[in-house]
C-alpha positions as CSV (number, residue, x, y, z in Angstrom):
1,M,21.2,68.1,38.1
2,G,19.8,67.0,41.3
3,D,20.0,68.2,45.0
4,G,22.7,65.6,45.9
5,D,25.3,66.5,43.4
6,R,27.4,69.0,45.4
7,R,29.4,67.7,48.3
8,A,29.3,71.2,50.1
9,D,25.2,70.6,50.6
10,I,25.8,67.3,52.4
11,R,27.1,66.8,55.9
12,P,26.8,64.0,58.6
13,G,23.5,64.0,60.4
14,L,21.6,65.2,57.2
15,R,18.5,63.3,56.3
16,V,18.6,62.2,52.6
17,A,17.3,60.0,50.1
18,I,19.6,57.8,48.3
19,V,19.7,55.2,45.4
20,Q,21.8,52.1,46.2
21,K,23.8,50.3,43.6
22,A,21.4,47.4,43.4
23,D,18.3,50.0,43.0
24,Q,19.9,51.9,40.2
25,A,17.9,50.3,37.6
26,S,14.5,50.6,39.3
27,G,15.3,54.1,40.7
28,A,14.0,53.0,44.2
29,L,15.0,55.5,46.9
30,T,16.0,54.7,50.4
31,E,15.8,57.3,53.2
32,G,18.4,57.8,56.0
33,V,20.7,59.8,58.0
34,V,24.3,60.4,56.6
35,R,27.0,59.0,58.6
36,D,29.9,59.3,56.3
37,I,30.5,61.1,52.9
38,L,32.4,58.7,50.6
39,T,33.0,61.0,47.6
40,N,36.1,63.2,47.7
41,S,35.5,65.4,44.7
42,P,33.4,68.6,45.3
43,T,30.7,67.6,42.7
44,H,29.4,64.2,41.2
45,P,26.9,64.1,38.2
46,H,25.3,61.1,39.7
47,G,25.1,62.3,43.4
48,I,27.5,62.4,46.2
49,K,28.1,58.9,47.5
50,V,27.4,58.4,51.3
51,R,27.1,55.8,53.9
52,L,23.9,56.2,56.0
53,E,23.9,55.4,59.7
54,T,22.3,51.9,58.9
55,G,25.4,51.1,56.8
56,E,23.6,51.4,53.5
57,V,25.7,53.0,50.7
58,G,24.4,55.0,47.9
59,R,24.3,58.2,46.0
60,V,22.1,61.1,47.2
61,K,19.3,62.1,45.1
62,R,17.4,64.2,47.4
63,I,18.1,66.2,50.6
64,L,15.0,65.9,52.9
């Protein structure tokens, strides 16, 4: 399991690396600051889904 699979570890204002839906095949990461947490469950095996301040949406792979 990665860094970003527990909702309790993620909060708005945190700098993270996410993988966007379009980048899942390549695994390309996008860095940014969390604006909203979109996953309601306490954990998710593929990472908690967030919206960055830039509006990009993806699953957290790493907390920076």
